[in-house]
PDB file with SEQRES, HELIX, SHEET and CRYST1 records, atoms N, CA, C and O in Angstrom:
SEQRES   1 A   84  MET HIS VAL ALA SER PRO GLU ALA THR VAL SER ASN ASN          
SEQRES   2 A   84  THR GLY LYS ALA LEU GLY SER VAL HIS TYR GLN ARG CYS          
SEQRES   3 A   84  GLY GLY ALA ASP SER TRP SER PRO VAL PRO ARG SER ALA          
SEQRES   4 A   84  LEU VAL PRO GLY ALA SER VAL THR PHE THR LEU PRO GLU          
SEQRES   5 A   84  ALA CYS VAL ASN LEU ASN ALA TYR TYR ALA ASP GLY LYS          
SEQRES   6 A   84  LEU ALA GLY GLN GLN ARG GLY ILE LYS ARG GLU PHE PRO          
SEQRES   7 A   84  PHE ASN TRP VAL LEU TYR                                      
SHEET    1 AA1 4 SER A  33  PRO A  34  0                                        
SHEET    2 AA1 4 LEU A  18  ARG A  25 -1                                        
SHEET    3 AA1 4 CYS A  54  TYR A  61 -1                                        
SHEET    4 AA1 4 LEU A  66  LYS A  74 -1                                        
SHEET    1 AA2 3 SER A  45  THR A  49  0                                        
SHEET    2 AA2 3 GLU A   7  ASN A  12 -1                                        
SHEET    3 AA2 3 PHE A  79  LEU A  83  1                                        
CRYST1    1.000    1.000    1.000  90.00  90.00  90.00 P 1           1          
ATOM      1  N   MET A   1      -9.361  48.176   2.274  1.00  0.00           N  
ATOM      2  CA  MET A   1      -8.543  47.127   2.871  1.00  0.00           C  
ATOM      3  C   MET A   1      -8.101  46.151   1.788  1.00  0.00           C  
ATOM      4  O   MET A   1      -8.919  45.690   0.992  1.00  0.00           O  
ATOM      5  N   HIS A   2      -6.812  45.838   1.758  1.00  0.00           N  
ATOM      6  CA  HIS A   2      -6.264  44.906   0.771  1.00  0.00           C  
ATOM      7  C   HIS A   2      -6.548  43.466   1.202  1.00  0.00           C  
ATOM      8  O   HIS A   2      -6.292  43.076   2.341  1.00  0.00           O  
ATOM      9  N   VAL A   3      -7.080  42.695   0.266  1.00  0.00           N  
ATOM     10  CA  VAL A   3      -7.345  41.279   0.529  1.00  0.00           C  
ATOM     11  C   VAL A   3      -6.236  40.464  -0.122  1.00  0.00           C  
ATOM     12  O   VAL A   3      -5.911  40.675  -1.291  1.00  0.00           O  
ATOM     13  N   ALA A   4      -5.661  39.542   0.622  1.00  0.00           N  
ATOM     14  CA  ALA A   4      -4.572  38.717   0.107  1.00  0.00           C  
ATOM     15  C   ALA A   4      -5.040  37.867  -1.066  1.00  0.00           C  
ATOM     16  O   ALA A   4      -6.130  37.294  -1.043  1.00  0.00           O  
ATOM     17  N   SER A   5      -4.199  37.798  -2.088  1.00  0.00           N  
ATOM     18  CA  SER A   5      -4.486  36.957  -3.240  1.00  0.00           C  
ATOM     19  C   SER A   5      -3.534  35.767  -3.206  1.00  0.00           C  
ATOM     20  O   SER A   5      -2.333  35.933  -3.420  1.00  0.00           O  
ATOM     21  N   PRO A   6      -4.051  34.577  -2.942  1.00  0.00           N  
ATOM     22  CA  PRO A   6      -3.158  33.426  -2.864  1.00  0.00           C  
ATOM     23  C   PRO A   6      -2.783  32.866  -4.238  1.00  0.00           C  
ATOM     24  O   PRO A   6      -2.124  31.830  -4.327  1.00  0.00           O  
ATOM     25  N   GLU A   7      -3.207  33.557  -5.321  1.00  0.00           N  
ATOM     26  CA  GLU A   7      -2.943  33.037  -6.660  1.00  0.00           C  
ATOM     27  C   GLU A   7      -1.797  33.768  -7.344  1.00  0.00           C  
ATOM     28  O   GLU A   7      -1.522  34.938  -7.079  1.00  0.00           O  
ATOM     29  N   ALA A   8      -1.145  33.037  -8.228  1.00  0.00           N  
ATOM     30  CA  ALA A   8      -0.080  33.590  -9.058  1.00  0.00           C  
ATOM     31  C   ALA A   8      -0.348  33.162 -10.492  1.00  0.00           C  
ATOM     32  O   ALA A   8      -0.928  32.104 -10.740  1.00  0.00           O  
ATOM     33  N   THR A   9       0.082  33.999 -11.439  1.00  0.00           N  
ATOM     34  CA  THR A   9      -0.041  33.666 -12.852  1.00  0.00           C  
ATOM     35  C   THR A   9       1.340  33.714 -13.480  1.00  0.00           C  
ATOM     36  O   THR A   9       2.104  34.652 -13.255  1.00  0.00           O  
ATOM     37  N   VAL A  10       1.658  32.684 -14.279  1.00  0.00           N  
ATOM     38  CA  VAL A  10       2.894  32.632 -15.038  1.00  0.00           C  
ATOM     39  C   VAL A  10       2.507  32.574 -16.502  1.00  0.00           C  
ATOM     40  O   VAL A  10       1.707  31.729 -16.904  1.00  0.00           O  
ATOM     41  N   SER A  11       3.077  33.478 -17.311  1.00  0.00           N  
ATOM     42  CA  SER A  11       2.787  33.540 -18.744  1.00  0.00           C  
ATOM     43  C   SER A  11       4.064  33.300 -19.535  1.00  0.00           C  
ATOM     44  O   SER A  11       5.126  33.820 -19.193  1.00  0.00           O  
ATOM     45  N   ASN A  12       3.951  32.510 -20.593  1.00  0.00           N  
ATOM     46  CA  ASN A  12       5.102  32.171 -21.424  1.00  0.00           C  
ATOM     47  C   ASN A  12       5.088  33.001 -22.706  1.00  0.00           C  
ATOM     48  O   ASN A  12       4.335  32.710 -23.635  1.00  0.00           O  
ATOM     49  N   ASN A  13       5.925  34.031 -22.746  1.00  0.00           N  
ATOM     50  CA  ASN A  13       6.092  34.843 -23.950  1.00  0.00           C  
ATOM     51  C   ASN A  13       7.509  34.698 -24.500  1.00  0.00           C  
ATOM     52  O   ASN A  13       8.030  35.618 -25.131  1.00  0.00           O  
ATOM     53  N   THR A  14       8.130  33.548 -24.262  1.00  0.00           N  
ATOM     54  CA  THR A  14       9.522  33.337 -24.671  1.00  0.00           C  
ATOM     55  C   THR A  14       9.665  32.927 -26.132  1.00  0.00           C  
ATOM     56  O   THR A  14      10.743  33.070 -26.709  1.00  0.00           O  
ATOM     57  N   GLY A  15       8.597  32.422 -26.734  1.00  0.00           N  
ATOM     58  CA  GLY A  15       8.709  31.886 -28.078  1.00  0.00           C  
ATOM     59  C   GLY A  15       9.140  30.430 -28.102  1.00  0.00           C  
ATOM     60  O   GLY A  15       9.209  29.813 -29.165  1.00  0.00           O  
ATOM     61  N   LYS A  16       9.430  29.879 -26.924  1.00  0.00           N  
ATOM     62  CA  LYS A  16       9.809  28.466 -26.789  1.00  0.00           C  
ATOM     63  C   LYS A  16       8.876  27.810 -25.778  1.00  0.00           C  
ATOM     64  O   LYS A  16       8.311  28.486 -24.918  1.00  0.00           O  
ATOM     65  N   ALA A  17       8.717  26.503 -25.880  1.00  0.00           N  
ATOM     66  CA  ALA A  17       7.867  25.761 -24.937  1.00  0.00           C  
ATOM     67  C   ALA A  17       8.534  25.678 -23.567  1.00  0.00           C  
ATOM     68  O   ALA A  17       9.734  25.427 -23.454  1.00  0.00           O  
ATOM     69  N   LEU A  18       7.724  25.896 -22.529  1.00  0.00           N  
ATOM     70  CA  LEU A  18       8.192  25.658 -21.159  1.00  0.00           C  
ATOM     71  C   LEU A  18       7.812  24.238 -20.782  1.00  0.00           C  
ATOM     72  O   LEU A  18       6.694  23.793 -21.045  1.00  0.00           O  
ATOM     73  N   GLY A  19       8.736  23.538 -20.172  1.00  0.00           N  
ATOM     74  CA  GLY A  19       8.466  22.178 -19.731  1.00  0.00           C  
ATOM     75  C   GLY A  19       7.758  22.143 -18.391  1.00  0.00           C  
ATOM     76  O   GLY A  19       6.904  21.287 -18.156  1.00  0.00           O  
ATOM     77  N   SER A  20       8.117  23.092 -17.492  1.00  0.00           N  
ATOM     78  CA  SER A  20       7.504  23.112 -16.163  1.00  0.00           C  
ATOM     79  C   SER A  20       7.932  24.343 -15.382  1.00  0.00           C  
ATOM     80  O   SER A  20       8.925  25.001 -15.693  1.00  0.00           O  
ATOM     81  N   VAL A  21       7.137  24.629 -14.351  1.00  0.00           N  
ATOM     82  CA  VAL A  21       7.471  25.626 -13.345  1.00  0.00           C  
ATOM     83  C   VAL A  21       7.492  24.876 -12.021  1.00  0.00           C  
ATOM     84  O   VAL A  21       6.591  24.086 -11.740  1.00  0.00           O  
ATOM     85  N   HIS A  22       8.505  25.116 -11.215  1.00  0.00           N  
ATOM     86  CA  HIS A  22       8.644  24.454  -9.915  1.00  0.00           C  
ATOM     87  C   HIS A  22       8.675  25.490  -8.807  1.00  0.00           C  
ATOM     88  O   HIS A  22       9.096  26.627  -9.021  1.00  0.00           O  
ATOM     89  N   TYR A  23       8.222  25.091  -7.603  1.00  0.00           N  
ATOM     90  CA  TYR A  23       8.237  25.982  -6.444  1.00  0.00           C  
ATOM     91  C   TYR A  23       8.956  25.332  -5.273  1.00  0.00           C  
ATOM     92  O   TYR A  23       9.080  24.110  -5.184  1.00  0.00           O  
ATOM     93  N   GLN A  24       9.426  26.197  -4.377  1.00  0.00           N  
ATOM     94  CA  GLN A  24      10.089  25.788  -3.137  1.00  0.00           C  
ATOM     95  C   GLN A  24       9.703  26.813  -2.069  1.00  0.00           C  
ATOM     96  O   GLN A  24       9.642  28.009  -2.355  1.00  0.00           O  
ATOM     97  N   ARG A  25       9.450  26.365  -0.871  1.00  0.00           N  
ATOM     98  CA  ARG A  25       9.140  27.271   0.244  1.00  0.00           C  
ATOM     99  C   ARG A  25      10.321  28.197   0.506  1.00  0.00           C  
ATOM    100  O   ARG A  25      11.470  27.753   0.520  1.00  0.00           O  
ATOM    101  N   CYS A  26      10.043  29.483   0.715  1.00  0.00           N  
ATOM    102  CA  CYS A  26      11.098  30.459   1.018  1.00  0.00           C  
ATOM    103  C   CYS A  26      11.843  30.071   2.293  1.00  0.00           C  
ATOM    104  O   CYS A  26      11.249  29.591   3.258  1.00  0.00           O  
ATOM    105  N   GLY A  27      13.150  30.289   2.272  1.00  0.00           N  
ATOM    106  CA  GLY A  27      13.946  30.086   3.473  1.00  0.00           C  
ATOM    107  C   GLY A  27      14.189  28.646   3.854  1.00  0.00           C  
ATOM    108  O   GLY A  27      14.868  28.373   4.844  1.00  0.00           O  
ATOM    109  N   GLY A  28      13.651  27.727   3.093  1.00  0.00           N  
ATOM    110  CA  GLY A  28      13.828  26.319   3.424  1.00  0.00           C  
ATOM    111  C   GLY A  28      14.779  25.637   2.474  1.00  0.00           C  
ATOM    112  O   GLY A  28      15.149  26.185   1.436  1.00  0.00           O  
ATOM    113  N   ALA A  29      15.159  24.469   2.831  1.00  0.00           N  
ATOM    114  CA  ALA A  29      15.991  23.651   1.963  1.00  0.00           C  
ATOM    115  C   ALA A  29      15.134  22.546   1.360  1.00  0.00           C  
ATOM    116  O   ALA A  29      15.631  21.480   0.999  1.00  0.00           O  
ATOM    117  N   ASP A  30      13.818  22.826   1.257  1.00  0.00           N  
ATOM    118  CA  ASP A  30      12.887  21.836   0.702  1.00  0.00           C  
ATOM    119  C   ASP A  30      13.250  21.524  -0.743  1.00  0.00           C  
ATOM    120  O   ASP A  30      13.872  22.331  -1.433  1.00  0.00           O  
ATOM    121  N   SER A  31      12.855  20.356  -1.177  1.00  0.00           N  
ATOM    122  CA  SER A  31      13.035  20.023  -2.579  1.00  0.00           C  
ATOM    123  C   SER A  31      12.036  20.842  -3.402  1.00  0.00           C  
ATOM    124  O   SER A  31      11.060  21.365  -2.863  1.00  0.00           O  
ATOM    125  N   TRP A  32      12.280  20.945  -4.676  1.00  0.00           N  
ATOM    126  CA  TRP A  32      11.421  21.693  -5.588  1.00  0.00           C  
ATOM    127  C   TRP A  32      10.273  20.798  -6.036  1.00  0.00           C  
ATOM    128  O   TRP A  32      10.477  19.616  -6.312  1.00  0.00           O  
ATOM    129  N   SER A  33       9.076  21.350  -6.107  1.00  0.00           N  
ATOM    130  CA  SER A  33       7.883  20.612  -6.529  1.00  0.00           C  
ATOM    131  C   SER A  33       7.289  21.275  -7.763  1.00  0.00           C  
ATOM    132  O   SER A  33       7.311  22.501  -7.874  1.00  0.00           O  
ATOM    133  N   PRO A  34       6.757  20.484  -8.693  1.00  0.00           N  
ATOM    134  CA  PRO A  34       6.190  21.072  -9.909  1.00  0.00           C  
ATOM    135  C   PRO A  34       4.831  21.724  -9.659  1.00  0.00           C  
ATOM    136  O   PRO A  34       4.039  21.250  -8.846  1.00  0.00           O  
ATOM    137  N   VAL A  35       4.583  22.808 -10.366  1.00  0.00           N  
ATOM    138  CA  VAL A  35       3.269  23.445 -10.385  1.00  0.00           C  
ATOM    139  C   VAL A  35       2.425  22.650 -11.388  1.00  0.00           C  
ATOM    140  O   VAL A  35       2.865  22.453 -12.521  1.00  0.00           O  
ATOM    141  N   PRO A  36       1.237  22.192 -11.012  1.00  0.00           N  
ATOM    142  CA  PRO A  36       0.392  21.435 -11.945  1.00  0.00           C  
ATOM    143  C   PRO A  36       0.082  22.239 -13.209  1.00  0.00           C  
ATOM    144  O   PRO A  36      -0.100  23.455 -13.149  1.00  0.00           O  
ATOM    145  N   ARG A  37       0.026  21.566 -14.328  1.00  0.00           N  
ATOM    146  CA  ARG A  37      -0.333  22.138 -15.638  1.00  0.00           C  
ATOM    147  C   ARG A  37       0.576  23.294 -16.047  1.00  0.00           C  
ATOM    148  O   ARG A  37       0.120  24.245 -16.682  1.00  0.00           O  
ATOM    149  N   SER A  38       1.853  23.221 -15.689  1.00  0.00           N  
ATOM    150  CA  SER A  38       2.760  24.328 -15.984  1.00  0.00           C  
ATOM    151  C   SER A  38       3.620  24.105 -17.224  1.00  0.00           C  
ATOM    152  O   SER A  38       4.519  24.905 -17.482  1.00  0.00           O  
ATOM    153  N   ALA A  39       3.379  23.050 -18.001  1.00  0.00           N  
ATOM    154  CA  ALA A  39       4.017  22.907 -19.308  1.00  0.00           C  
ATOM    155  C   ALA A  39       3.248  23.851 -20.231  1.00  0.00           C  
ATOM    156  O   ALA A  39       2.070  23.625 -20.510  1.00  0.00           O  
ATOM    157  N   LEU A  40       3.911  24.904 -20.705  1.00  0.00           N  
ATOM    158  CA  LEU A  40       3.222  25.958 -21.432  1.00  0.00           C  
ATOM    159  C   LEU A  40       3.804  26.181 -22.819  1.00  0.00           C  
ATOM    160  O   LEU A  40       5.006  26.404 -22.968  1.00  0.00           O  
ATOM    161  N   VAL A  41       2.953  26.119 -23.824  1.00  0.00           N  
ATOM    162  CA  VAL A  41       3.373  26.480 -25.176  1.00  0.00           C  
ATOM    163  C   VAL A  41       3.525  28.003 -25.210  1.00  0.00           C  
ATOM    164  O   VAL A  41       2.991  28.689 -24.339  1.00  0.00           O  
ATOM    165  N   PRO A  42       4.241  28.541 -26.198  1.00  0.00           N  
ATOM    166  CA  PRO A  42       4.371  29.997 -26.293  1.00  0.00           C  
ATOM    167  C   PRO A  42       2.996  30.670 -26.339  1.00  0.00           C  
ATOM    168  O   PRO A  42       2.107  30.237 -27.073  1.00  0.00           O  
ATOM    169  N   GLY A  43       2.836  31.721 -25.554  1.00  0.00           N  
ATOM    170  CA  GLY A  43       1.586  32.465 -25.497  1.00  0.00           C  
ATOM    171  C   GLY A  43       0.605  31.968 -24.450  1.00  0.00           C  
ATOM    172  O   GLY A  43      -0.419  32.612 -24.220  1.00  0.00           O  
ATOM    173  N   ALA A  44       0.889  30.837 -23.809  1.00  0.00           N  
ATOM    174  CA  ALA A  44      -0.025  30.261 -22.809  1.00  0.00           C  
ATOM    175  C   ALA A  44       0.329  30.759 -21.406  1.00  0.00           C  
ATOM    176  O   ALA A  44       1.441  31.223 -21.154  1.00  0.00           O  
ATOM    177  N   SER A  45      -0.651  30.650 -20.499  1.00  0.00           N  
ATOM    178  CA  SER A  45      -0.478  31.043 -19.096  1.00  0.00           C  
ATOM    179  C   SER A  45      -1.062  29.976 -18.188  1.00  0.00           C  
ATOM    180  O   SER A  45      -1.901  29.177 -18.603  1.00  0.00           O  
ATOM    181  N   VAL A  46      -0.608  29.975 -16.948  1.00  0.00           N  
ATOM    182  CA  VAL A  46      -1.190  29.123 -15.920  1.00  0.00           C  
ATOM    183  C   VAL A  46      -1.384  29.976 -14.662  1.00  0.00           C  
ATOM    184  O   VAL A  46      -0.507  30.752 -14.282  1.00  0.00           O  
ATOM    185  N   THR A  47      -2.534  29.821 -14.033  1.00  0.00           N  
ATOM    186  CA  THR A  47      -2.812  30.486 -12.758  1.00  0.00           C  
ATOM    187  C   THR A  47      -2.979  29.389 -11.717  1.00  0.00           C  
ATOM    188  O   THR A  47      -3.682  28.404 -11.948  1.00  0.00           O  
ATOM    189  N   PHE A  48      -2.336  29.561 -10.580  1.00  0.00           N  
ATOM    190  CA  PHE A  48      -2.366  28.536  -9.544  1.00  0.00           C  
ATOM    191  C   PHE A  48      -2.354  29.190  -8.173  1.00  0.00           C  
ATOM    192  O   PHE A  48      -1.937  30.339  -8.022  1.00  0.00           O  
ATOM    193  N   THR A  49      -2.812  28.453  -7.189  1.00  0.00           N  
ATOM    194  CA  THR A  49      -2.797  28.916  -5.801  1.00  0.00           C  
ATOM    195  C   THR A  49      -1.406  28.696  -5.226  1.00  0.00           C  
ATOM    196  O   THR A  49      -0.850  27.603  -5.326  1.00  0.00           O  
ATOM    197  N   LEU A  50      -0.853  29.733  -4.630  1.00  0.00           N  
ATOM    198  CA  LEU A  50       0.463  29.579  -4.012  1.00  0.00           C  
ATOM    199  C   LEU A  50       0.357  28.574  -2.866  1.00  0.00           C  
ATOM    200  O   LEU A  50      -0.476  28.743  -1.975  1.00  0.00           O  
ATOM    201  N   PRO A  51       1.189  27.533  -2.877  1.00  0.00           N  
ATOM    202  CA  PRO A  51       1.067  26.463  -1.893  1.00  0.00           C  
ATOM    203  C   PRO A  51       1.590  26.822  -0.503  1.00  0.00           C  
ATOM    204  O   PRO A  51       1.314  26.111   0.463  1.00  0.00           O  
ATOM    205  N   GLU A  52       2.331  27.904  -0.397  1.00  0.00           N  
ATOM    206  CA  GLU A  52       2.904  28.352   0.872  1.00  0.00           C  
ATOM    207  C   GLU A  52       2.745  29.862   0.969  1.00  0.00           C  
ATOM    208  O   GLU A  52       2.449  30.516  -0.031  1.00  0.00           O  
ATOM    209  N   ALA A  53       2.935  30.423   2.152  1.00  0.00           N  
ATOM    210  CA  ALA A  53       2.836  31.879   2.338  1.00  0.00           C  
ATOM    211  C   ALA A  53       3.904  32.620   1.541  1.00  0.00           C  
ATOM    212  O   ALA A  53       3.700  33.769   1.150  1.00  0.00           O  
ATOM    213  N   CYS A  54       5.035  31.975   1.299  1.00  0.00           N  
ATOM    214  CA  CYS A  54       6.131  32.551   0.517  1.00  0.00           C  
ATOM    215  C   CYS A  54       6.811  31.429  -0.251  1.00  0.00           C  
ATOM    216  O   CYS A  54       7.149  30.393   0.321  1.00  0.00           O  
ATOM    217  N   VAL A  55       7.014  31.638  -1.563  1.00  0.00           N  
ATOM    218  CA  VAL A  55       7.665  30.616  -2.379  1.00  0.00           C  
ATOM    219  C   VAL A  55       8.703  31.242  -3.303  1.00  0.00           C  
ATOM    220  O   VAL A  55       8.668  32.437  -3.597  1.00  0.00           O  
ATOM    221  N   ASN A  56       9.620  30.401  -3.748  1.00  0.00           N  
ATOM    222  CA  ASN A  56      10.550  30.701  -4.828  1.00  0.00           C  
ATOM    223  C   ASN A  56      10.066  29.915  -6.038  1.00  0.00           C  
ATOM    224  O   ASN A  56       9.532  28.816  -5.892  1.00  0.00           O  
ATOM    225  N   LEU A  57      10.249  30.473  -7.231  1.00  0.00           N  
ATOM    226  CA  LEU A  57       9.813  29.807  -8.450  1.00  0.00           C  
ATOM    227  C   LEU A  57      10.969  29.688  -9.431  1.00  0.00           C  
ATOM    228  O   LEU A  57      11.781  30.603  -9.563  1.00  0.00           O  
ATOM    229  N   ASN A  58      11.035  28.549 -10.121  1.00  0.00           N  
ATOM    230  CA  ASN A  58      11.943  28.339 -11.246  1.00  0.00           C  
ATOM    231  C   ASN A  58      11.108  27.873 -12.426  1.00  0.00           C  
ATOM    232  O   ASN A  58      10.228  27.026 -12.272  1.00  0.00           O  
ATOM    233  N   ALA A  59      11.380  28.423 -13.606  1.00  0.00           N  
ATOM    234  CA  ALA A  59      10.722  27.979 -14.835  1.00  0.00           C  
ATOM    235  C   ALA A  59      11.784  27.338 -15.722  1.00  0.00           C  
ATOM    236  O   ALA A  59      12.903  27.838 -15.837  1.00  0.00           O  
ATOM    237  N   TYR A  60      11.414  26.224 -16.346  1.00  0.00           N  
ATOM    238  CA  TYR A  60      12.343  25.475 -17.190  1.00  0.00           C  
ATOM    239  C   TYR A  60      11.766  25.305 -18.587  1.00  0.00           C  
ATOM    240  O   TYR A  60      10.573  25.047 -18.752  1.00  0.00           O  
ATOM    241  N   TYR A  61      12.627  25.454 -19.595  1.00  0.00           N  
ATOM    242  CA  TYR A  61      12.226  25.154 -20.962  1.00  0.00           C  
ATOM    243  C   TYR A  61      11.990  23.655 -21.097  1.00  0.00           C  
ATOM    244  O   TYR A  61      12.370  22.882 -20.218  1.00  0.00           O  
ATOM    245  N   ALA A  62      11.370  23.249 -22.185  1.00  0.00           N  
ATOM    246  CA  ALA A  62      11.086  21.835 -22.422  1.00  0.00           C  
ATOM    247  C   ALA A  62      12.366  20.993 -22.451  1.00  0.00           C  
ATOM    248  O   ALA A  62      12.328  19.801 -22.146  1.00  0.00           O  
ATOM    249  N   ASP A  63      13.507  21.609 -22.818  1.00  0.00           N  
ATOM    250  CA  ASP A  63      14.772  20.864 -22.860  1.00  0.00           C  
ATOM    251  C   ASP A  63      15.457  20.796 -21.494  1.00  0.00           C  
ATOM    252  O   ASP A  63      16.550  20.244 -21.374  1.00  0.00           O  
ATOM    253  N   GLY A  64      14.805  21.365 -20.451  1.00  0.00           N  
ATOM    254  CA  GLY A  64      15.339  21.302 -19.099  1.00  0.00           C  
ATOM    255  C   GLY A  64      16.197  22.482 -18.687  1.00  0.00           C  
ATOM    256  O   GLY A  64      16.572  22.584 -17.519  1.00  0.00           O  
ATOM    257  N   LYS A  65      16.519  23.375 -19.608  1.00  0.00           N  
ATOM    258  CA  LYS A  65      17.334  24.545 -19.262  1.00  0.00           C  
ATOM    259  C   LYS A  65      16.485  25.568 -18.528  1.00  0.00           C  
ATOM    260  O   LYS A  65      15.290  25.706 -18.789  1.00  0.00           O  
ATOM    261  N   LEU A  66      17.123  26.287 -17.600  1.00  0.00           N  
ATOM    262  CA  LEU A  66      16.442  27.302 -16.801  1.00  0.00           C  
ATOM    263  C   LEU A  66      15.990  28.453 -17.689  1.00  0.00           C  
ATOM    264  O   LEU A  66      16.787  29.029 -18.428  1.00  0.00           O  
ATOM    265  N   ALA A  67      14.690  28.785 -17.608  1.00  0.00           N  
ATOM    266  CA  ALA A  67      14.129  29.904 -18.376  1.00  0.00           C  
ATOM    267  C   ALA A  67      14.081  31.171 -17.531  1.00  0.00           C  
ATOM    268  O   ALA A  67      14.164  32.276 -18.067  1.00  0.00           O  
ATOM    269  N   GLY A  68      13.949  31.020 -16.216  1.00  0.00           N  
ATOM    270  CA  GLY A  68      13.893  32.180 -15.329  1.00  0.00           C  
ATOM    271  C   GLY A  68      13.626  31.761 -13.909  1.00  0.00           C  
ATOM    272  O   GLY A  68      13.266  30.614 -13.644  1.00  0.00           O  
ATOM    273  N   GLN A  69      13.804  32.702 -12.987  1.00  0.00           N  
ATOM    274  CA  GLN A  69      13.553  32.412 -11.576  1.00  0.00           C  
ATOM    275  C   GLN A  69      13.041  33.656 -10.873  1.00  0.00           C  
ATOM    276  O   GLN A  69      13.388  34.782 -11.231  1.00  0.00           O  
ATOM    277  N   GLN A  70      12.218  33.432  -9.878  1.00  0.00           N  
ATOM    278  CA  GLN A  70      11.675  34.492  -9.036  1.00  0.00           C  
ATOM    279  C   GLN A  70      11.835  34.044  -7.592  1.00  0.00           C  
ATOM    280  O   GLN A  70      11.710  32.856  -7.292  1.00  0.00           O  
ATOM    281  N   ARG A  71      12.108  34.974  -6.706  1.00  0.00           N  
ATOM    282  CA  ARG A  71      12.332  34.644  -5.305  1.00  0.00           C  
ATOM    283  C   ARG A  71      11.421  35.499  -4.415  1.00  0.00           C  
ATOM    284  O   ARG A  71      11.152  36.661  -4.721  1.00  0.00           O  
ATOM    285  N   GLY A  72      10.952  34.909  -3.316  1.00  0.00           N  
ATOM    286  CA  GLY A  72      10.201  35.645  -2.318  1.00  0.00           C  
ATOM    287  C   GLY A  72       8.799  36.055  -2.742  1.00  0.00           C  
ATOM    288  O   GLY A  72       8.355  37.154  -2.409  1.00  0.00           O  
ATOM    289  N   ILE A  73       8.095  35.198  -3.470  1.00  0.00           N  
ATOM    290  CA  ILE A  73       6.726  35.489  -3.902  1.00  0.00           C  
ATOM    291  C   ILE A  73       5.800  35.248  -2.716  1.00  0.00           C  
ATOM    292  O   ILE A  73       5.770  34.150  -2.161  1.00  0.00           O  
ATOM    293  N   LYS A  74       5.043  36.274  -2.328  1.00  0.00           N  
ATOM    294  CA  LYS A  74       4.204  36.181  -1.129  1.00  0.00           C  
ATOM    295  C   LYS A  74       2.734  36.257  -1.473  1.00  0.00           C  
ATOM    296  O   LYS A  74       2.331  36.989  -2.377  1.00  0.00           O  
ATOM    297  N   ARG A  75       1.938  35.498  -0.748  1.00  0.00           N  
ATOM    298  CA  ARG A  75       0.492  35.435  -0.970  1.00  0.00           C  
ATOM    299  C   ARG A  75      -0.197  36.788  -0.839  1.00  0.00           C  
ATOM    300  O   ARG A  75      -1.202  37.031  -1.508  1.00  0.00           O  
ATOM    301  N   GLU A  76       0.318  37.669   0.004  1.00  0.00           N  
ATOM    302  CA  GLU A  76      -0.405  38.914   0.257  1.00  0.00           C  
ATOM    303  C   GLU A  76      -0.268  39.938  -0.866  1.00  0.00           C  
ATOM    304  O   GLU A  76      -0.879  41.004  -0.795  1.00  0.00           O  
ATOM    305  N   PHE A  77       0.516  39.642  -1.895  1.00  0.00           N  
ATOM    306  CA  PHE A  77       0.674  40.558  -3.023  1.00  0.00           C  
ATOM    307  C   PHE A  77       0.274  39.872  -4.319  1.00  0.00           C  
ATOM    308  O   PHE A  77       0.610  38.706  -4.523  1.00  0.00           O  
ATOM    309  N   PRO A  78      -0.439  40.572  -5.204  1.00  0.00           N  
ATOM    310  CA  PRO A  78      -0.761  39.969  -6.511  1.00  0.00           C  
ATOM    311  C   PRO A  78       0.542  39.638  -7.244  1.00  0.00           C  
ATOM    312  O   PRO A  78       1.507  40.397  -7.156  1.00  0.00           O  
ATOM    313  N   PHE A  79       0.579  38.537  -7.951  1.00  0.00           N  
ATOM    314  CA  PHE A  79       1.806  38.147  -8.646  1.00  0.00           C  
ATOM    315  C   PHE A  79       1.485  37.670 -10.056  1.00  0.00           C  
ATOM    316  O   PHE A  79       0.687  36.754 -10.258  1.00  0.00           O  
ATOM    317  N   ASN A  80       2.125  38.314 -11.020  1.00  0.00           N  
ATOM    318  CA  ASN A  80       1.990  37.943 -12.421  1.00  0.00           C  
ATOM    319  C   ASN A  80       3.391  37.958 -13.026  1.00  0.00           C  
ATOM    320  O   ASN A  80       4.020  39.013 -13.110  1.00  0.00           O  
ATOM    321  N   TRP A  81       3.875  36.804 -13.443  1.00  0.00           N  
ATOM    322  CA  TRP A  81       5.228  36.666 -13.988  1.00  0.00           C  
ATOM    323  C   TRP A  81       5.109  36.374 -15.469  1.00  0.00           C  
ATOM    324  O   TRP A  81       4.536  35.359 -15.865  1.00  0.00           O  
ATOM    325  N   VAL A  82       5.649  37.262 -16.288  1.00  0.00           N  
ATOM    326  CA  VAL A  82       5.673  37.068 -17.736  1.00  0.00           C  
ATOM    327  C   VAL A  82       7.108  36.777 -18.128  1.00  0.00           C  
ATOM    328  O   VAL A  82       7.997  37.605 -17.928  1.00  0.00           O  
ATOM    329  N   LEU A  83       7.330  35.600 -18.686  1.00  0.00           N  
ATOM    330  CA  LEU A  83       8.663  35.212 -19.141  1.00  0.00           C  
ATOM    331  C   LEU A  83       8.844  35.648 -20.594  1.00  0.00           C  
ATOM    332  O   LEU A  83       8.005  35.357 -21.447  1.00  0.00           O  
ATOM    333  N   TYR A  84       9.952  36.351 -20.867  1.00  0.00           N  
ATOM    334  CA  TYR A  84      10.261  36.808 -22.226  1.00  0.00           C  
ATOM    335  C   TYR A  84      11.504  36.127 -22.739  1.00  0.00           C  
ATOM    336  O   TYR A  84      11.927  36.381 -23.867  1.00  0.00           O  
TER     337      TYR A  84                                                      
END                                                                             
């Protein structure tokens, strides 16, 4: 039986510093909220509990430019996002 994993891991392999990762509830028009401790130097990772059953994620470089985005991340599936 598969057990739901409410955690997600984001890894920064871009070679540039990430300023933050933000989440938003799927299907909503909610504002974006920052993931705690998500400012990541190159080679660093952060693991966090997904705050909702389904979220969208945006990662931003330290200069504020979009580094990447993921949509429809669900608690019932393991999630590991490596940014290159």
